[in-house]
C-alpha positions, 0 to 999 in steps of 0.5 A: 337737704332735709324737705318737710312732707305733710302726711294725713293718718289715722289720728290713732296711728299717730300717737301710738307712733309718737309713743313708739317712736319716744320709747326708742329715743327717736324723732317720728320724723327720723323712724318714718325717714328710716323706713321711707331709705329701706323701702326705696333701696328695696331692702336687697343688695343688688351685689350680693343678694342679701338683706340690708340692714337699716341704720335703725337696725344697726344701732338696736345691736348689742353684739351679744352671742347668743349661744346656738343651744340656749334653752330660752325657757329655762334662762327665763324660769330661772329669771321668774325665780331669782325675780321673785325671791 
């Protein structure tokens, strides 16, 4: 059941949060709800002491496996070379 909540926050913080939510294609209410849910769960599973991942963070997962020996500087340099050909 959804319930309305009124918060008093700095105007600039609200505007930046709205921009961020929009860039993530999420509602500000949804982002705040996910964050508060994470806080209230304390982010730790009582059964295995591993950090829980919020549904929002899970939704951002790409499923890519990045090699441990990846040279990110070299990859970025190659990207820039290709971009500016």
